[in-house]
C-alpha positions in Angstrom: 1.5 59.0 63.2 3.7 56.6 61.3 5.8 59.5 60.0 6.2 60.9 63.5 7.2 57.5 64.7 9.7 57.1 61.9 11.1 60.6 62.6 11.5 59.7 66.3 13.2 56.4 65.5 15.5 58.3 63.1 16.3 61.0 65.7 17.0 58.2 68.3 19.5 56.6 65.9 21.2 59.9 65.2 21.4 60.5 69.0 23.1 57.1 69.5 25.5 57.7 66.6 26.3 61.2 67.9 27.5 59.9 71.3 31.2 60.3 71.9 33.7 57.5 71.8 36.8 57.1 74.0 39.8 58.9 72.5 43.4 59.2 73.6 42.8 62.8 74.7 39.8 61.8 76.7 41.6 58.8 78.3 44.3 61.3 79.6 41.6 63.4 81.2 40.3 60.7 83.4 40.8 60.9 87.2 42.7 58.0 88.8 41.6 57.1 92.3 43.8 55.9 95.2 42.0 55.0 98.4 43.9 56.0 101.6 41.7 54.3 104.2 38.7 54.6 106.4 38.4 57.6 108.7 39.1 57.3 112.4 35.4 57.8 113.2 34.5 54.9 110.8 32.1 57.1 108.9 34.0 58.0 105.7 36.4 56.7 103.1 39.4 59.0 102.4 40.9 58.9 98.9 43.1 60.7 96.5 42.2 61.5 92.8 45.1 62.2 90.5 44.3 63.9 87.2 46.9 64.2 84.4 47.5 67.7 83.0 48.7 67.6 79.4 49.8 71.3 79.5 51.8 70.9 82.7 53.0 67.4 81.7 52.3 66.0 85.2 49.4 64.8 87.4 47.7 67.0 90.0 46.1 65.4 93.1 43.2 66.3 95.3 42.0 64.6 98.4 38.4 63.7 99.2 36.1 62.2 101.8 32.9 60.3 101.1 30.4 58.6 103.5 30.8 54.9 103.7 27.1 54.4 103.1 27.2 56.7 100.0 26.6 60.3 99.5 28.3 63.5 98.4 32.1 63.6 98.3 33.8 66.5 100.0 37.2 67.9 99.1 39.8 68.0 101.9 42.5 70.5 102.6 44.3 67.9 104.7 43.7 64.2 105.5 46.5 63.1 107.8 44.6 63.6 111.0 41.5 61.8 109.7 43.0 58.3 109.3 45.1 56.2 111.6 48.8 56.2 111.0 50.2 52.6 110.9 53.7 54.0 111.2 53.0 55.2 114.7 53.8 52.9 117.6 50.9 51.8 119.8 52.1 54.2 122.5 52.5 57.1 120.1 56.1 57.7 121.0 57.8 56.4 117.9 57.3 56.8 114.1 58.5 54.6 111.3 59.7 55.9 108.0 62.4 55.2 105.5 65.1 57.1 103.6 68.1 56.5 101.4 71.4 56.1 103.2 74.8 56.2 101.5 76.5 52.8 102.1 78.6 51.8 99.2 81.3 53.6 97.1 80.2 53.5 93.4 81.0 57.0 92.1 84.3 58.2 90.9 84.3 61.0 93.4 83.7 58.4 96.2 87.1 57.0 95.5 88.8 60.3 94.3 87.3 63.2 96.3 89.5 65.8 94.5 87.9 64.7 91.2 84.4 65.8 92.3 83.3 66.7 88.7 83.8 63.2 87.4 80.7 61.3 86.5 82.2 57.8 86.6 80.4 54.7 88.0 82.6 51.8 89.2 81.2 48.4 90.1 82.6 45.0 91.1 79.3 43.1 91.1 75.9 43.0 89.5 72.9 45.0 90.7 74.7 48.0 89.2 71.3 49.2 87.9 67.7 48.4 88.6 64.5 49.1 86.7 65.4 52.7 85.6 68.2 53.8 88.0 71.9 53.2 88.3 73.1 52.1 91.7 74.8 55.1 93.3 75.6 53.4 96.6 72.4 54.5 98.4 70.1 52.0 100.1 66.6 52.4 101.5 66.7 52.0 105.3 63.9 51.8 107.9 64.2 54.7 110.3 62.6 55.0 113.8 62.1 58.6 115.0 61.2 59.5 118.6 59.1 62.5 119.7 62.3 64.6 119.9 63.2 63.8 116.3 66.1 61.5 117.3 66.6 58.8 114.6 67.5 55.2 114.8 68.6 53.5 111.6 67.6 49.9 112.3 69.7 48.7 109.3 72.8 50.8 110.2 75.7 50.2 107.8 73.9 47.4 106.0 74.2 47.4 102.2 70.6 46.2 101.8 67.2 47.7 101.1 63.9 48.1 103.0 61.6 49.0 101.4 62.6 46.8 98.5 63.6 48.6 95.3 62.2 49.6 92.9 58.6 49.5 94.0 58.5 48.9 97.7 56.9 51.5 100.1 55.8 51.6 103.7 53.9 48.4 103.2 57.3 46.7 103.7 57.5 47.6 107.4 55.1 47.5 110.4 55.0 47.8 114.1 54.3 44.8 116.3 51.0 45.3 118.2 52.9 46.0 121.5 55.0 48.7 119.8 58.2 47.1 120.9 59.3 45.5 117.6 59.5 46.4 113.9 58.9 43.8 111.2 60.4 44.7 107.8 61.0 43.1 104.4 64.5 42.9 103.0 66.6 40.8 100.6 69.8 40.7 102.5 72.0 39.9 99.5 74.2 42.3 97.5 75.8 42.6 94.1 75.6 39.5 92.0 73.9 37.4 94.7 71.2 40.0 94.8 70.5 39.9 91.1 70.0 36.2 90.9 67.8 35.7 93.9 64.2 36.4 95.0 64.8 35.4 98.6 63.4 38.3 100.6 62.8 37.6 104.3 60.9 39.1 107.2 63.1 40.6 109.9 62.2 41.6 113.4 64.1 44.5 115.1 63.8 44.6 118.8 63.6 48.3 119.9 64.8 47.6 123.4 67.8 45.3 122.7 68.6 46.5 119.2 68.8 42.9 118.0 67.5 41.9 114.6 66.5 38.3 113.8 65.4 36.6 110.6 61.8 35.3 111.0 61.6 33.4 107.7 65.1 32.0 107.2 63.8 28.6 106.3 62.0 29.8 103.2 64.1 30.4 100.0 61.6 32.5 98.0 59.7 35.7 98.5 58.3 36.6 102.0 56.5 39.9 101.7 53.4 42.0 102.9 53.6 41.5 106.6 50.6 42.3 108.8 49.3 41.3 112.2 45.9 39.7 112.7 43.4 41.3 115.2 44.7 38.5 117.6 48.3 39.5 117.1 49.4 36.7 114.8 52.0 37.6 112.2 50.8 36.9 108.6 52.4 37.4 105.2 52.6 36.3 101.6 55.1 33.7 100.7 56.5 32.0 97.5 58.5 28.9 98.0 61.1 28.8 95.2 64.1 31.1 95.0 64.4 32.8 91.6 60.8 32.3 90.5 59.0 35.6 90.8 55.7 34.2 89.6 55.5 31.2 91.9 52.3 30.4 93.7 51.7 33.1 96.3 50.3 31.8 99.6 49.0 33.3 102.9 51.0 32.2 105.9 50.0 32.8 109.5 52.4 32.2 112.4 50.1 31.1 115.3 51.6 29.9 118.6 54.9 29.2 116.9 53.5 27.2 114.0 53.3 28.5 110.4 49.9 27.7 108.9 49.6 27.9 105.1 45.9 28.9 104.5 46.0 28.5 100.7 48.3 25.6 100.1 45.6 23.3 98.9 43.8 26.0 96.8 44.7 25.9 93.0 45.4 29.6 92.6 47.8 32.5 93.6 47.0 35.4 96.0 47.5 39.0 95.0 46.8 40.7 98.4 45.0 40.0 101.6 43.5 41.5 104.8 42.0 40.2 108.0 38.3 40.4 109.0 37.8 42.6 112.0 37.1 39.6 114.3 40.2 37.7 113.1 38.3 34.6 112.1 38.7 35.0 108.4 41.2 36.3 105.8 39.8 38.0 102.7 42.1 38.1 99.7 42.1 39.1 96.0 43.2 36.7 93.3 42.8 36.2 89.5 40.2 33.8 88.4 38.9 33.1 84.9 40.0 36.3 83.3 39.0 38.5 86.3 40.2 39.4 89.8 37.7 38.5 92.5 37.3 38.6 96.3 37.8 35.3 98.2 37.7 34.3 101.9 39.5 31.6 103.9 38.7 30.7 107.4 41.4 30.7 110.1 41.0 27.7 112.4 44.2 28.1 114.4 45.5 24.8 115.6 42.1 23.1 115.8 41.1 20.3 113.5 38.6 22.5 111.7 39.2 22.2 107.9 40.6 25.2 106.0 38.2 26.2 103.2 38.7 28.8 100.5 35.5 30.4 99.2 35.0 32.7 96.2 32.9 35.7 97.4 32.3 37.8 94.3 31.7 36.9 90.7 31.3 39.1 87.6 32.9 40.6 84.6 35.1 43.0 86.5 38.3 43.2 88.6 38.4 44.0 92.3 41.8 45.7 92.7 42.1 46.7 96.4 40.4 45.9 99.7 40.0 49.2 101.5 38.4 47.8 104.7 35.2 46.7 106.3 32.2 48.4 107.8 29.4 46.3 109.4 28.4 43.8 106.8 30.1 45.6 103.9 33.5 45.2 102.4 34.9 48.4 100.7 36.9 47.9 97.5 38.0 49.4 94.3 36.6 47.9 91.1 37.3 48.3 87.4 36.4 46.7 84.0 37.6 47.1 80.5 35.2 50.0 80.0 35.6 51.8 83.3 38.6 52.9 85.4 38.7 52.2 89.1 36.0 53.5 91.4 35.2 52.8 95.0 32.4 50.3 95.7 30.9 48.6 98.7 29.8 45.0 98.6 27.3 43.7 101.1 28.5 40.3 102.2 25.0 39.2 103.4 22.8 40.6 100.7 25.4 40.0 98.0 24.8 43.3 96.3 27.0 46.2 95.1 26.8 49.9 95.6 29.1 52.3 93.7 30.2 55.1 96.1 32.5 57.3 93.9 31.8 58.6 90.5 35.1 60.2 89.4 34.6 59.5 85.7 30.9 58.5 85.6 29.8 61.6 83.7 32.4 61.0 81.0 31.4 57.4 80.6 27.7 58.2 80.5 28.3 60.3 77.4 30.2 57.6 75.6 29.2 54.8 73.3 31.0 51.9 74.9 32.6 48.8 73.4 31.0 45.4 74.0 33.1 42.9 76.0 32.5 39.3 75.1 33.9 36.1 76.6 34.9 33.4 74.1 36.1 29.9 74.8 38.7 28.6 72.2 40.0 25.1 71.9 43.8 25.0 72.0 46.1 22.8 69.9 46.6 20.5 72.9 42.8 20.2 73.4 42.3 22.6 76.3 39.7 25.3 76.7 41.2 28.8 76.7 39.3 31.9 77.7 39.6 34.8 75.2 38.3 38.3 75.7 36.9 39.9 72.6 36.3 43.6 72.6 33.9 44.9 69.9 33.8 48.5 68.7 30.9 50.8 69.9 27.8 50.4 67.8 29.1 47.1 66.5 27.4 45.8 63.4 28.0 42.1 62.7 27.2 42.7 59.0 30.3 44.8 58.6 33.9 43.7 58.5 36.4 45.1 61.0 40.2 45.2 61.3 41.2 43.0 64.2 44.1 43.2 66.7 45.6 40.3 68.6 46.7 41.6 72.0 49.7 39.8 73.5 50.0 40.2 77.2 53.3 40.8 79.1 54.6 39.2 82.2 54.8 36.6 80.9 52.8 35.6 83.9 50.6 38.7 83.9 46.9 38.2 84.4 44.8 39.3 81.5 41.8 40.3 83.5 39.2 43.1 83.4 41.9 45.7 84.0 41.7 49.3 82.8 45.1 50.3 81.4 46.0 53.9 80.6 48.3 52.8 77.8 47.1 49.4 76.5 43.5 50.5 76.7 41.1 48.2 74.9 38.3 50.7 75.1 40.3 53.2 73.1 41.4 50.6 70.6 37.9 49.3 70.0 36.5 52.9 69.9 38.8 53.6 66.9 37.1 50.8 65.0 39.3 47.8 65.8 38.2 44.4 67.3 40.6 43.4 70.0 41.2 39.7 70.7 42.9 39.2 74.1 43.6 35.5 74.9 44.3 34.1 78.3 47.2 32.1 76.8 49.5 29.7 78.7 51.3 31.4 81.6 48.5 33.5 83.0 47.3 33.2 86.6 43.6 32.5 87.3 43.3 29.2 85.5 45.1 26.9 87.9 48.8 26.8 88.9 49.8 24.3 86.1 48.4 26.6 83.4 50.3 29.5 85.0 53.6 27.6 85.1 53.5 26.2 81.5 55.0 29.4 80.1 58.3 29.1 81.9 61.1 27.6 79.7 58.6 27.3 76.8 58.3 30.9 75.6 58.0 30.0 71.9 56.0 26.9 72.4 52.4 26.3 73.5 51.8 30.0 74.2 52.5 30.9 70.6 50.1 28.1 69.5 47.5 29.6 71.9 47.9 33.0 70.3 47.4 31.6 66.8 44.4 29.5 68.0 42.7 32.6 69.2 43.2 34.7 66.1 42.3 31.8 63.8 39.1 31.1 65.8 37.9 34.7 65.7 38.8 34.9 62.0 36.1 32.5 61.2 33.5 35.2 62.0 32.2 37.1 59.0 32.6 40.4 60.8 36.4 39.9 61.0 38.4 41.2 58.0 40.9 38.4 57.6 43.0 40.6 55.3 43.5 43.2 58.1 44.9 41.5 61.2 47.5 42.9 63.4 49.4 41.8 66.5 50.5 44.2 69.3 52.0 43.8 72.8 54.7 44.9 75.3 57.4 43.2 77.3 56.8 39.4 76.9 54.0 40.7 74.6 56.7 42.5 72.6 58.7 39.2 72.5 55.5 37.5 71.3 55.2 40.1 68.4 58.8 39.6 67.4 58.4 35.8 67.5 55.0 35.8 65.7 56.6 38.0 62.9 58.8 35.0 62.1 56.1 32.2 62.2 52.8 33.8 61.3 52.7 32.6 57.7 51.2 35.9 56.5 48.3 35.9 58.9 49.1 39.4 60.0 49.4 42.6 58.1 51.1 44.7 60.8 52.9 44.4 64.1 53.6 46.7 67.1 56.1 45.7 69.7 56.8 47.8 72.9 59.9 46.9 75.0 60.0 43.5 73.5 62.7 40.9 73.9 64.2 40.4 70.5 67.5 38.5 71.3 67.3 36.2 74.3 71.1 35.9 74.5 71.7 39.7 74.7 68.7 40.0 77.0 70.4 37.5 79.4 73.6 39.6 79.2 72.0 43.0 80.0 68.8 42.6 82.0 69.1 43.5 85.7 67.0 40.9 87.5 68.9 37.8 86.3 66.8 35.5 88.4 64.0 36.1 85.9 66.0 35.0 82.9 67.6 32.1 84.8 64.2 30.7 85.7 62.1 31.4 82.6 64.8 30.6 80.1 66.2 27.7 82.1 69.7 29.0 82.6 72.5 30.8 80.8 73.1 30.7 77.1 76.6 29.2 77.6 75.3 26.1 79.3 75.7 23.9 76.2 74.5 20.7 78.0 71.3 22.4 79.3 68.7 21.5 76.7 66.0 23.9 78.1 68.4 26.9 78.0 69.6 26.0 74.5 66.0 25.9 73.3 65.4 29.3 74.8 68.5 30.9 73.2 68.2 29.2 69.8 64.8 27.8 68.8 62.8 30.3 70.9 65.0 33.3 70.0 63.2 35.8 67.8 66.5 37.0 66.3 66.9 33.6 64.6 63.6 34.0 62.8 64.3 37.4 61.2 64.9 35.8 57.8 61.1 35.1 57.8 60.2 38.7 58.5 58.2 40.3 55.7 55.6 42.5 57.5 55.6 46.1 58.6 56.6 46.6 62.2 56.5 49.5 64.7 59.0 49.2 67.6 58.7 51.3 70.8 61.1 51.6 73.6 62.0 53.6 76.8 65.7 54.3 77.0 65.7 54.0 80.8 64.2 50.5 80.7 66.8 48.3 82.3 64.4 45.3 82.6 64.2 44.9 78.8 67.1 47.2 77.8 67.0 49.5 74.8 69.4 47.3 72.7 66.6 44.8 72.2 64.5 47.3 70.3 67.5 48.7 68.5 68.5 45.3 67.2 65.0 44.6 66.0 64.6 47.9 64.2 68.0 47.6 62.6 67.2 44.2 61.3 63.8 45.4 59.9 65.4 48.4 58.2 68.3 46.4 56.7 65.8 43.9 55.3 63.9 46.7 53.7 60.8 46.1 55.8 58.5 49.1 56.5 59.4 49.9 60.1 59.4 52.7 62.6 61.3 53.2 65.9 59.9 55.4 68.6 62.3 56.1 71.5 61.4 57.7 74.8 64.8 58.9 76.3 63.5 59.5 79.8 60.9 56.7 80.2 61.4 53.2 81.6 59.5 50.0 81.0 56.3 52.1 81.1 55.3 55.4 79.7 54.3 57.7 82.6 54.5 61.3 81.5 51.2 62.7 80.1 52.5 64.2 76.9 54.6 61.2 76.2 51.5 59.0 76.8 49.5 61.0 74.3 52.2 60.8 71.7 52.3 57.1 72.3 48.6 56.8 71.6 48.6 59.0 68.5 51.6 57.1 67.0 50.0 53.8 67.8 46.9 54.6 65.8 48.7 56.5 63.1 50.7 53.3 62.4 47.6 51.1 62.3 46.0 53.6 59.9 49.0 53.4 57.6 49.5 49.7 57.7 46.2 48.1 58.5 
């Protein structure tokens, strides 16, 4: 019997060891879910699943319906008739949409029609390019179409955008409940004024009079995400300060002519929100302690009832979207570092979860998963910092593992339980690396002050936070202190370039994607100048501006290159105008001319992200190839 037991134990161990691990190829086979809404009969959730095709180098989409209370999903041939159309007026006579309209002359042939084969671009102000596209004189305009297909351009001849470029969609415009007005988001500035401001406003277009008025002219920062409450009160998200894209985001309700800030006294920042069906509460999503959770805030109107924010959910996961409500349930998407988004319902009374979709469950069930641990590290200024530690599948504390410090971008991006299809911790850990992901200074979810401490201090406390995290984990016997690496993108890439000059031989290798290498040339070439103005404190030529001078000198990675002595892999998309290609070119050239082992991977048709399936797979293979060579 003992022999049989030993054989069974042995076979069990072999079975566990034979389980698959997440690989780059498997990552690019996962379906990606996008909820579209609750069906008109209030019985089903309608959603889209996009699945990348490596062979076709694109994603293919299918549409599904699943019962709200759970059950089998059904594929749909069409879905438009199944869900309400927010872009239809309440009387059904008018439809909202948007399209690009030629407004400005920017092309050579605009000025010289007979030279129609010229490919010249001519500008007399900034905003000549944005994200990954050069300005060709076209602007997004909101269009009203009647039942006879007659169109009204409600922004006729205006050189402004709605939806906002580059990422805005039809969430930037809505009908008033009576169907007589359109509320839309626009930053009505152009050229250089556009590039240095975040001052979007909500505008109201009156369908009968044709008159447009600015509803938020007294606020100088972002006003976005308009929606009406069930009681017809206009509500939206608002940031106060012009030029600060990561300012505290609050929920504003205009009730009987008074603007009520529901979250002003809450020490956090709102991602998105939606009203309860009875209009008595607002539910919202926000980062908190390395996760994204569901909150509620009561709406008291103009009464003396106190406004109270309450956290509803808690756990080691992110809630990414509120789909809607059904009876006592809220329907959301949820992810964690080991699982891509799926649709869940959460019972607000019973406080329990139910997973409704299983797009990738079968794949995950066949995987040996990494272990995600939460670690608290004391920073150099005596504060507690949350650090995520991702351990390889079948982790053995008696072994020693190479370890990666992950540097998050933003710099105010939340490092939560997200599931990235590029910076995927599950894939990294499954290739045998421990990943250390610190919630360093600058990240939301730890109070507004913690979030703001990154601005104008890029090379200061945040760098100490990184080093505190890697030094703390390096005390563990299972960490191979001779095989440490640092990786990251955007501000994370800046972090890698900066750490390469100050790490004092802690790290054996570096990987920087779209990193800022030279803060001066970054200021001179990036497109959203408000970002560099705010986070670096001003322009590099402002000699009497001590904060700016620190950003462009002491905190400039290019000034630390003399200390570089470690292999570095540099990655860049050529159509990245946020962190332009010259940043990576300068860094690679410096490394090569210093004789440092280095590699440059350029994606000519990609932007700040890598979106095409085959490019994404190359990215993953080269990432791990470099680590194998150097770590």
